[in-house]
C-alpha positions as CSV (number, residue, x, y, z in Angstrom):
1,M,-61.7,41.2,-82.6
2,G,-65.4,41.7,-83.5
3,A,-67.5,40.2,-86.2
4,A,-64.6,39.7,-88.6
5,A,-63.0,36.6,-86.8
6,P,-65.7,34.0,-87.4
7,R,-65.6,35.1,-91.1
8,G,-62.1,34.6,-91.2
9,R,-62.1,31.3,-89.6
10,A,-64.9,30.1,-91.9
11,V,-62.4,31.1,-94.8
12,A,-59.9,28.9,-93.2
13,R,-62.1,26.1,-92.8
14,S,-63.2,26.3,-96.6
15,S,-59.5,26.2,-97.3
16,V,-59.0,23.0,-95.4
17,L,-62.0,21.6,-97.2
18,A,-60.6,22.5,-100.5
19,L,-57.0,20.6,-99.6
20,D,-58.6,17.5,-98.1
21,P,-62.1,17.0,-98.9
22,G,-62.2,14.2,-96.5
23,A,-61.8,16.9,-93.6
24,R,-65.5,17.5,-93.9
25,H,-66.5,13.8,-92.8
26,R,-63.6,13.8,-90.0
27,G,-65.0,17.3,-88.8
28,V,-68.2,15.5,-87.7
29,A,-66.7,13.6,-85.0
30,R,-64.1,16.3,-84.1
31,R,-66.8,19.0,-83.8
32,R,-68.1,16.8,-80.9
33,R,-64.6,17.7,-79.1
34,A,-65.0,21.2,-79.7
35,R,-66.2,22.1,-76.3
36,P,-63.0,22.8,-74.1
37,R,-64.3,21.2,-70.7
38,G,-64.6,23.4,-67.9
39,G,-64.8,26.4,-70.1
40,R,-67.0,28.5,-72.2
41,R,-68.8,26.6,-75.2
42,L,-67.2,27.0,-78.7
43,P,-69.4,27.6,-81.7
44,A,-69.4,24.3,-83.8
45,G,-66.2,23.7,-85.6
46,R,-64.4,26.6,-83.9
47,G,-61.5,24.5,-82.1
48,V,-61.0,22.5,-85.3
49,A,-60.8,26.1,-87.3
50,R,-58.4,27.2,-84.8
51,R,-55.9,24.4,-84.9
52,D,-56.2,25.0,-88.7
53,D,-55.3,28.4,-88.5
54,L,-52.2,28.0,-86.3
55,A,-51.4,24.7,-88.3
56,R,-50.8,26.5,-91.6
57,S,-48.6,29.3,-89.9
58,R,-46.6,27.0,-87.6
59,S,-45.9,24.2,-89.6
60,G,-47.0,24.8,-93.2
61,A,-49.4,21.7,-93.2
62,V,-53.2,21.1,-92.8
63,A,-54.4,17.8,-90.7
64,Q,-54.9,15.2,-93.4
65,R,-54.9,11.7,-93.8
66,P,-51.6,10.0,-93.6
67,A,-51.2,9.2,-96.9
68,V,-52.3,12.5,-98.1
69,R,-50.1,14.3,-95.4
70,D,-47.1,12.1,-95.9
71,G,-46.9,13.0,-99.6
72,A,-47.3,16.7,-98.8
73,R,-44.8,16.4,-96.4
74,R,-42.3,14.9,-98.9
75,R,-42.9,17.4,-101.4
76,C,-42.6,20.2,-99.1
77,R,-39.3,18.8,-97.8
78,D,-38.1,18.5,-101.4
79,A,-38.5,22.0,-102.4
80,R,-37.0,23.2,-98.9
81,R,-34.1,21.0,-99.7
82,D,-33.8,22.6,-103.3
83,R,-33.5,26.0,-101.6
84,G,-30.7,25.1,-99.2
85,G,-33.1,26.6,-96.4
86,G,-32.6,23.4,-94.4
87,V,-28.9,23.6,-94.4
88,V,-29.0,26.9,-93.1
89,I,-31.0,26.0,-89.9
90,V,-28.5,23.1,-89.3
91,V,-25.4,25.3,-89.5
92,A,-27.2,28.2,-87.4
93,L,-27.5,25.6,-84.5
94,A,-24.3,23.6,-85.1
95,V,-21.9,26.7,-84.9
96,P,-22.8,28.0,-81.5
97,F,-23.0,24.6,-79.9
98,A,-19.4,23.3,-81.6
99,V,-17.8,26.5,-80.6
100,G,-19.3,26.2,-77.3
101,V,-18.3,22.6,-76.4
102,L,-14.7,23.5,-77.9
103,L,-14.4,26.6,-75.7
104,V,-15.4,24.6,-72.5
105,L,-13.1,21.6,-73.4
106,A,-9.9,23.8,-74.0
107,R,-11.0,26.5,-71.4
108,R,-7.2,26.4,-70.2
109,F,-5.7,27.1,-73.4
110,V,-7.8,29.6,-74.8
111,P,-7.3,33.4,-73.8
112,S,-10.4,34.9,-72.4
113,R,-10.5,37.8,-75.0
114,V,-10.1,35.4,-77.6
115,A,-13.0,32.9,-76.2
116,A,-15.2,36.0,-76.1
117,W,-14.5,37.2,-79.6
118,A,-15.2,33.7,-80.8
119,G,-18.2,33.3,-79.0
120,A,-19.6,36.6,-80.5
121,A,-18.5,36.0,-84.0
122,A,-20.5,32.4,-83.7
123,M,-23.6,34.1,-82.3
124,A,-23.2,36.6,-85.2
125,V,-23.2,34.3,-87.7
126,T,-26.1,32.6,-86.2
127,L,-28.3,35.7,-86.0
128,A,-27.3,36.4,-89.6
129,L,-28.4,33.0,-90.7
130,Y,-31.6,33.1,-88.9
131,A,-32.3,36.3,-90.2
132,L,-31.8,35.1,-93.9
133,V,-33.8,32.2,-93.5
134,W,-37.2,33.7,-92.9
135,E,-38.9,33.8,-96.3
136,G,-41.6,36.2,-95.1
137,S,-44.7,33.7,-95.6
138,E,-46.9,31.2,-94.1
139,G,-45.6,27.8,-93.3
140,V,-42.2,26.7,-92.4
141,S,-38.9,28.4,-93.4
142,G,-35.7,26.4,-93.9
143,R,-37.0,22.9,-93.0
144,V,-35.1,19.8,-92.0
145,D,-36.8,16.6,-92.0
146,A,-34.6,13.3,-91.6
147,P,-34.9,10.0,-89.9
148,W,-34.1,10.2,-86.0
149,I,-35.9,7.3,-83.9
150,E,-37.7,4.9,-86.1
151,P,-39.5,2.8,-83.6
152,L,-41.0,6.1,-82.0
153,G,-41.7,7.8,-85.1
154,A,-39.4,10.4,-83.9
155,R,-37.9,12.5,-86.9
156,L,-35.4,15.2,-86.9
157,Q,-37.6,18.0,-87.8
158,L,-36.2,21.3,-87.8
159,G,-37.6,25.0,-89.2
160,V,-39.0,28.2,-88.3
161,T,-42.4,29.6,-88.3
162,A,-44.3,32.9,-87.6
163,V,-44.4,32.3,-84.0
164,S,-41.2,30.7,-83.6
165,W,-38.8,33.1,-85.8
166,P,-39.2,36.0,-83.3
167,F,-38.1,34.1,-80.3
168,A,-35.3,32.6,-82.3
169,L,-33.7,35.8,-83.6
170,M,-34.0,37.4,-80.0
171,T,-32.1,34.5,-78.5
172,A,-29.4,34.7,-81.2
173,F,-29.2,38.5,-80.5
174,I,-29.1,38.1,-76.5
175,G,-26.4,35.3,-77.0
176,L,-24.3,37.7,-79.1
177,L,-24.6,40.7,-76.7
178,C,-23.7,38.2,-73.4
179,C,-20.5,37.4,-75.3
180,L,-19.6,40.9,-76.0
181,W,-20.2,41.8,-72.4
182,L,-17.6,39.0,-71.4
183,V,-14.5,40.6,-73.5
184,A,-13.2,42.0,-70.2
185,D,-14.0,39.0,-68.1
186,D,-11.1,37.0,-67.3
187,T,-13.0,33.8,-66.5
188,A,-14.3,33.9,-70.1
189,P,-13.4,30.7,-71.9
190,A,-15.7,28.3,-70.2
191,L,-18.4,30.8,-69.4
192,V,-18.7,31.7,-72.8
193,G,-18.9,28.5,-73.8
194,L,-21.8,27.7,-71.6
195,V,-23.3,30.8,-72.6
196,L,-23.3,29.5,-76.2
197,V,-24.5,25.9,-75.5
198,V,-27.3,27.3,-73.9
199,S,-28.4,29.8,-76.8
200,A,-27.9,27.0,-79.1
201,S,-30.3,24.7,-76.9
202,A,-32.9,27.5,-76.7
203,L,-32.6,27.9,-80.6
204,G,-33.1,24.2,-81.0
205,V,-36.3,24.6,-79.1
206,F,-37.6,27.5,-81.0
207,S,-36.6,25.7,-84.3
208,S,-38.2,21.8,-83.5
209,L,-41.2,20.9,-85.5
210,D,-41.0,17.5,-83.6
211,A,-41.9,17.3,-79.8
212,L,-39.5,14.8,-78.8
213,L,-36.6,16.7,-80.5
214,L,-37.9,20.3,-78.7
215,F,-38.0,18.3,-75.4
216,V,-34.3,17.0,-75.6
217,F,-33.5,20.6,-76.7
218,F,-35.5,21.9,-73.6
219,E,-33.1,19.5,-71.4
220,L,-30.2,20.5,-72.9
221,A,-30.5,23.9,-71.7
222,L,-30.8,23.2,-68.0
223,I,-27.3,21.6,-67.4
224,P,-25.1,24.6,-68.5
225,M,-27.6,26.9,-66.8
226,W,-27.0,25.3,-63.5
227,F,-23.1,25.7,-64.1
228,V,-23.5,29.3,-65.0
229,I,-25.4,29.9,-61.9
230,A,-23.4,27.5,-59.5
231,L,-19.7,28.4,-60.4
232,W,-20.1,31.9,-61.4
233,G,-22.6,33.2,-59.1
234,T,-22.1,35.1,-55.8
235,G,-23.7,34.2,-52.2
236,D,-25.3,30.9,-52.0
237,A,-25.0,30.5,-55.6
238,R,-25.1,26.4,-55.3
239,R,-28.1,26.4,-53.3
240,A,-29.9,28.6,-55.7
241,A,-28.8,26.7,-58.9
242,T,-29.8,23.5,-57.3
243,R,-33.4,24.9,-56.5
244,F,-33.6,26.2,-60.2
245,L,-32.4,22.6,-61.3
246,L,-35.0,20.7,-59.0
247,F,-38.1,23.0,-60.0
248,T,-37.5,22.9,-63.6
249,V,-36.6,19.0,-63.9
250,T,-40.1,18.6,-62.0
251,G,-41.7,20.5,-64.5
252,S,-39.8,18.7,-67.4
253,A,-41.1,15.4,-66.0
254,L,-44.7,16.7,-66.2
255,L,-44.3,18.0,-69.4
256,L,-42.7,14.5,-70.9
257,V,-45.9,12.8,-69.8
258,G,-48.0,15.1,-71.3
259,I,-46.2,15.0,-74.6
260,V,-46.3,11.3,-74.6
261,I,-50.1,11.5,-74.0
262,G,-50.3,13.9,-76.9
263,A,-48.6,11.9,-79.2
264,V,-50.4,8.7,-78.3
265,R,-53.8,10.3,-79.2
266,G,-52.3,11.9,-82.3
267,G,-50.8,9.3,-83.6
268,S,-47.1,11.3,-84.2
269,L,-44.5,13.2,-82.6
270,E,-44.9,16.2,-85.0
271,L,-46.0,19.1,-83.5
272,I,-49.1,19.9,-85.7
273,D,-50.2,16.2,-84.8
274,I,-50.0,16.3,-81.2
275,R,-53.5,16.2,-79.6
276,P,-53.2,16.2,-76.0
277,D,-56.5,15.5,-73.9
278,A,-57.4,17.2,-70.6
279,V,-55.2,15.6,-68.6
280,A,-52.2,15.9,-71.1
281,V,-53.1,19.7,-71.3
282,V,-52.8,20.3,-67.4
283,L,-49.8,18.2,-67.2
284,I,-48.0,20.3,-69.9
285,T,-49.3,23.6,-68.5
286,L,-47.7,22.5,-65.2
287,G,-44.8,22.0,-66.8
288,F,-44.5,25.2,-68.9
289,A,-45.7,27.0,-65.9
290,V,-42.6,26.3,-63.7
291,K,-40.1,27.7,-66.6
292,T,-42.4,30.8,-67.5
293,P,-42.8,31.2,-64.5
294,I,-46.4,31.3,-63.2
295,V,-47.3,32.1,-59.3
296,P,-47.2,30.2,-57.3
297,L,-44.5,28.1,-59.2
298,H,-42.2,31.1,-59.5
299,T,-40.2,30.9,-56.1
300,W,-36.8,29.3,-57.4
301,L,-36.7,32.6,-59.7
302,P,-35.4,35.3,-57.6
303,D,-32.7,33.2,-55.5
304,A,-31.4,32.3,-59.3
305,H,-31.4,35.9,-60.7
306,S,-29.6,37.1,-57.3
307,A,-26.8,34.8,-57.3
308,A,-26.4,34.5,-61.0
309,P,-23.7,36.6,-62.9
310,T,-24.9,39.2,-65.2
311,V,-24.9,37.4,-68.2
312,G,-26.5,34.2,-66.6
313,S,-29.6,36.7,-65.1
314,V,-29.9,38.0,-68.9
315,L,-30.1,34.3,-70.2
316,L,-32.6,33.4,-67.7
317,A,-34.9,36.3,-68.0
318,S,-34.3,36.9,-71.8
319,V,-33.9,33.2,-73.2
320,F,-34.9,30.6,-70.6
321,L,-38.5,32.1,-69.5
322,K,-39.2,32.3,-73.0
323,L,-39.0,28.6,-73.4
324,G,-42.0,28.3,-71.2
325,T,-44.5,31.1,-72.8
326,Y,-43.3,29.4,-76.3
327,G,-44.3,25.9,-75.0
328,L,-47.6,27.2,-73.9
329,L,-48.0,28.9,-77.3
330,V,-47.3,25.8,-79.3
331,F,-49.0,23.1,-77.1
332,V,-51.5,24.7,-75.1
333,E,-53.0,27.7,-76.7
334,P,-54.1,25.7,-80.1
335,S,-55.7,22.5,-77.9
336,D,-59.2,21.5,-78.2
337,H,-58.8,21.1,-74.3
338,I,-57.3,24.6,-73.3
339,G,-60.7,25.4,-71.7
340,V,-59.7,23.2,-68.9
341,V,-56.7,25.6,-67.9
342,A,-57.6,28.8,-69.6
343,P,-59.3,30.5,-66.4
344,Y,-56.7,29.4,-64.1
345,L,-53.8,30.8,-66.7
346,A,-55.9,33.7,-66.9
347,V,-56.4,34.3,-63.3
348,T,-53.0,33.5,-62.2
349,G,-51.1,35.2,-64.7
350,A,-53.1,38.4,-63.9
351,F,-52.8,37.9,-60.2
352,G,-49.0,37.5,-60.5
353,I,-48.8,40.9,-62.0
354,V,-50.2,42.5,-58.5
355,W,-48.1,40.3,-56.6
356,S,-44.8,40.9,-58.1
357,A,-45.5,44.4,-58.3
358,L,-46.0,44.4,-54.7
359,A,-43.1,42.1,-54.0
360,C,-40.7,45.0,-56.2
361,Y,-41.8,47.5,-53.8
362,A,-40.5,46.0,-50.9
363,Q,-37.2,45.2,-52.4
364,D,-34.0,46.7,-52.2
365,D,-31.8,44.4,-54.3
366,L,-31.9,45.9,-57.8
367,K,-31.6,41.9,-59.3
368,R,-34.4,40.8,-57.2
369,L,-36.4,43.7,-57.9
370,I,-36.1,43.1,-61.8
371,A,-36.5,39.1,-61.0
372,Y,-40.0,39.9,-59.6
373,S,-40.7,42.4,-62.2
374,S,-40.3,39.4,-64.4
375,I,-42.9,37.7,-63.1
376,G,-45.3,40.4,-63.5
377,H,-44.6,40.7,-67.2
378,M,-45.0,37.1,-68.0
379,G,-48.2,37.5,-66.3
380,F,-49.2,39.6,-69.4
381,V,-48.0,36.9,-71.6
382,V,-50.0,34.2,-70.0
383,L,-53.2,36.4,-69.6
384,A,-52.8,36.9,-73.4
385,V,-52.4,32.9,-74.0
386,A,-55.4,32.1,-72.0
387,T,-57.7,34.3,-74.2
388,R,-57.2,31.9,-77.2
389,S,-57.4,34.6,-79.9
390,D,-55.5,36.1,-82.5
391,V,-54.7,39.1,-80.6
392,G,-53.7,37.0,-77.6
393,V,-51.3,35.3,-79.9
394,A,-49.9,38.3,-81.2
395,A,-49.7,40.0,-77.7
396,A,-48.0,36.6,-76.1
397,V,-45.2,37.0,-78.7
398,F,-44.7,40.7,-78.7
399,G,-44.8,40.5,-74.7
400,S,-42.4,37.8,-74.7
401,V,-39.8,39.8,-77.2
402,A,-40.4,43.1,-75.5
403,H,-39.8,41.5,-71.8
404,G,-36.5,39.8,-73.3
405,V,-34.8,43.2,-74.4
406,V,-36.4,45.4,-71.8
407,T,-35.1,43.2,-69.0
408,G,-32.0,42.4,-70.5
409,L,-31.1,45.8,-70.7
410,L,-32.1,45.9,-67.0
411,F,-30.0,43.3,-65.9
412,F,-26.8,44.5,-67.8
413,A,-27.3,48.0,-66.2
414,A,-27.4,46.1,-62.8
415,G,-24.4,44.6,-63.6
416,S,-22.4,47.7,-64.4
417,M,-23.7,49.0,-61.0
418,K,-22.2,45.8,-59.3
419,D,-18.7,45.7,-61.4
420,R,-18.4,49.5,-59.8
421,Y,-20.0,49.0,-56.4
422,G,-19.6,45.7,-55.5
423,T,-23.3,45.4,-54.8
424,T,-26.6,45.4,-56.2
425,S,-28.3,47.2,-53.2
426,M,-29.9,50.3,-54.2
427,T,-29.4,52.0,-50.8
428,R,-25.6,50.9,-51.0
429,I,-25.0,52.2,-54.3
430,G,-26.3,55.5,-53.2
431,R,-28.4,58.3,-54.6
432,G,-27.6,60.7,-57.6
433,L,-26.3,58.7,-60.5
434,Y,-27.5,61.2,-62.8
435,A,-24.7,63.5,-61.7
436,R,-22.1,60.5,-60.7
437,T,-22.4,58.4,-64.0
438,P,-24.7,60.1,-66.4
439,W,-25.1,57.6,-69.2
440,L,-25.6,54.9,-67.1
441,A,-28.6,56.5,-65.3
442,V,-30.2,57.2,-68.3
443,T,-30.0,53.8,-69.8
444,F,-31.5,52.4,-66.1
445,V,-34.1,55.0,-66.2
446,L,-35.2,54.2,-69.9
447,A,-35.3,50.7,-69.2
448,A,-37.2,51.1,-66.0
449,V,-39.9,53.4,-67.7
450,A,-40.0,50.6,-70.5
451,T,-41.0,48.0,-68.0
452,L,-43.7,50.3,-67.0
453,G,-45.1,50.5,-70.5
454,L,-44.3,53.8,-71.3
455,P,-45.8,54.6,-74.8
456,G,-43.3,54.7,-77.7
457,L,-41.0,52.0,-75.9
458,A,-41.2,48.0,-76.6
459,G,-42.9,47.4,-73.1
460,F,-46.2,49.1,-74.1
461,W,-47.4,47.1,-77.0
462,G,-47.0,43.7,-75.1
463,E,-49.3,45.3,-72.3
464,V,-51.8,46.9,-74.5
465,L,-52.3,44.0,-76.6
466,S,-52.7,41.8,-73.6
467,L,-55.3,44.2,-72.3
468,R,-57.0,43.9,-75.6
469,A,-57.3,40.7,-75.9
470,A,-58.6,40.1,-72.2
471,Y,-61.0,42.8,-73.1
472,D,-62.6,41.0,-76.2
473,V,-62.8,37.8,-74.0
474,G,-61.6,35.5,-76.7
475,E,-62.9,31.8,-77.3
476,V,-62.5,29.8,-74.2
477,L,-62.8,32.5,-71.1
478,S,-66.3,33.7,-69.8
479,R,-66.8,37.4,-69.6
480,P,-66.2,37.6,-65.8
481,V,-63.3,35.8,-65.7
482,A,-61.8,37.2,-68.7
483,W,-62.6,40.9,-67.2
484,T,-61.3,39.7,-63.8
485,G,-58.2,39.3,-65.4
486,L,-58.3,42.7,-67.1
487,G,-59.0,44.3,-63.9
488,L,-56.1,42.6,-62.0
489,A,-53.6,43.5,-64.8
490,L,-55.1,47.2,-64.8
491,L,-54.1,47.5,-61.0
492,G,-50.7,45.7,-61.5
493,I,-49.9,48.5,-64.1
494,A,-50.7,51.2,-61.4
495,L,-48.5,49.4,-58.6
496,T,-45.6,48.8,-60.9
497,T,-45.8,52.7,-61.6
498,A,-45.2,53.0,-57.7
499,Y,-41.9,50.5,-57.5
500,V,-40.4,51.8,-61.1
501,V,-40.7,55.4,-59.6
502,R,-39.3,54.5,-56.3
503,A,-36.4,52.7,-57.8
504,V,-35.5,55.5,-60.0
505,R,-35.4,58.3,-57.1
506,L,-33.4,55.7,-55.0
507,L,-30.9,55.5,-57.7
508,A,-30.7,58.3,-60.3
509,Q,-32.1,61.3,-58.4
510,G,-31.5,62.8,-55.2
511,E,-28.3,64.4,-53.6
512,P,-25.2,62.8,-55.2
513,V,-23.2,60.3,-52.8
514,P,-19.8,60.4,-54.2
515,S,-17.8,57.1,-54.6
516,D,-14.4,56.3,-55.8
517,A,-16.1,53.5,-57.9
518,D,-18.0,56.4,-59.9
519,R,-17.2,55.8,-63.6
520,D,-19.5,56.2,-66.7
521,L,-20.2,53.5,-69.2
522,E,-17.2,52.0,-70.9
523,V,-17.1,51.0,-74.6
524,R,-18.2,47.4,-74.2
525,E,-21.0,48.4,-72.2
526,A,-22.0,51.1,-74.0
527,V,-22.0,49.0,-77.3
528,V,-24.1,46.1,-75.5
529,M,-26.6,48.5,-73.6
530,G,-26.6,50.7,-76.8
531,A,-28.1,47.9,-78.9
532,L,-30.8,46.8,-76.7
533,V,-31.9,50.5,-76.3
534,A,-32.3,50.6,-80.0
535,A,-34.1,47.5,-79.9
536,V,-36.7,48.9,-77.1
537,V,-37.1,52.2,-79.0
538,V,-37.8,50.6,-82.6
539,L,-40.4,48.1,-81.2
540,G,-41.8,50.8,-79.4
541,L,-42.2,53.1,-82.5
542,A,-42.7,50.6,-85.3
543,P,-44.4,47.6,-83.4
544,Q,-45.8,46.3,-87.0
545,L,-42.1,45.2,-87.7
546,L,-42.6,42.3,-85.3
547,L,-46.4,42.0,-85.7
548,D,-46.2,41.8,-89.7
549,V,-44.1,38.6,-89.2
550,V,-46.7,37.0,-86.9
551,Q,-49.4,37.2,-89.7
552,P,-51.8,36.0,-90.5
553,L,-52.4,35.7,-86.6
554,S,-51.9,39.1,-85.8
555,A,-53.8,40.5,-88.9
556,G,-55.3,43.7,-88.3
557,V,-54.6,43.9,-84.8
558,L,-53.3,47.5,-85.1
559,R,-55.5,48.6,-88.1
C-alpha cells in the first residue's frame, strides 16, 4: 500500500468536508474514538476516513446531519426510481422466491424435469437482472427505499454496491447451475424449490442496505437449508442438519444483539449508520464467525457437507459461507473498534489454514476433505479482513468469489463420483480415473490445483492478495501479529500442496481399477462443470475483471 494510502484518505476526507462542512466539527469528537481498543493506534482521523471511503462505495452516502442526509437520500431515491433500477432488484429477488415457494407447494403435481427447468429459468432471469442493474460506478445501483417498520425506523432498502454485487452475481450463477444439475433428479420439485428459496434469501442479504432487513434474509436461508440437508442427505443427515441449525441460530442470536447495539449508537438501522461499540463488534464477529466458519466454531461444517446432497454441499460452500464473510466486510471491517477483534481474526484465520490442511491430509472421504479445505480458504479471507486495508478488502471479495466457483466445482465432481460409485471414499472409488473417466478426472484435477492456488487459476489471486495484505500489516494489526498470520498462511499453503497431491494420486493416477460404474461426464454434468471451469480460468487469467468492480477500494492493487 505504501505511502499512497494516506494521500488517498486525505483526499477522501477533503471530499467529505466539501459535501458537509459540519463534518469538520463532528470529526473532533469522532477522532477521539479513532484508536481501536486492543489494537494498534490509528493516526488521527484514520478510522473516520476509512469509514467514509467505504461509505461512498457501499451505500452511496456520506455520514451527515439527519436533515442533510435525509434530503440527499430522497434525491438519490428519486433518481434511482426514474431509472427503474429499484424495480429490477425487486423482480430479481421476487422471481426465484416465488417460483421456489410454488414448486414446494405444488411438488406433487409438477414433473421433476419441468421443475428443474423452471428453477433454472428463474435463476437465469435473476442472473441477467443483477448483471444489468450494475451501473459501473461508486454508490448504490438499483436502490429501493420504502417504509417498513416505522416504530423501529426500519426501511425496505435494497441495492447493490461494489462489495455486494460480485457476491450477488456468484449466488445467482451457482443457483442456476444447481437447478441444471437437478434436471435428471427424480426428487427435483421440492428440492429445486428449496434451492431457489435459499438462493433468493442469500441474494436478499447481499442486496440489503438496512441491517434488520439483512438479518431477516439471513434467517430465511437457514430453514430451507435444514430441509435440504435433513430430507435429501445421506447417513445421519438429520443429526448433521440439526447441528448445523443449532450452531447457526446461536450465531444469529449474538448477531442480532450486536446489530441492536450498533443501531442504538448510530441512531439508524441503515448499514452506513450502524456504529457498533467494542462489545457489539465482538458479538457481531462471533455471529459471523460461526457461519464463515472460523476455527474453533467450524465443527458443524464437515458433518453437514458429508451428509448433504450434491447441490446442498454446493450451496453451503459457495453461497451460505459467503454470508459470513460478507457480514465481516460490512459490519466489522469498517468499524472503529475492529482493533478489539482484528488480532484474533488474523491469528485464528491463519491457524485455520494450517489446521484444515492437516485435517484434509487425514481424510479418506472426498466430501469431508473438500469441507475442511473450505475452512482453510475462508482463513485467507478472514486474515485479509483483519488487516483493514484496501488490499484486504479486495482480497476478501476476490477470495470469496474464487472459493465459491472452485469449491462448487469440486463438490460437483465429488457428486458425479458418488452417482457412479455410490460412495465418496477415495479408496473405494479406486485409482486411475484418468484412464476410466478422463473428462471427470481432468475436471477434478483442475479444481484441485485451483484449490492449491496454481497461477493462472482463480484460487491464486485470493491467496496472493491476502498474503500481500498481511505483509503490508494494515491499519490495526501490529507487525508481529500480521507477520505471524503471514507465516502461518505460508505454512498452510505448503501443507495444502501435500493433501492435494495425495488426493490426485489416490483418484486420478495409478493403475486403473476398472468398475462397471465407469462412465464419463454426461451432457448435464459437462455443462454445469464446464461453466465453472470457464469461471475459474477467466478469473485466474483476468483478475482485474473482478478487481475493477471493487474500485475504488482495490485501486492500484495489481498496478
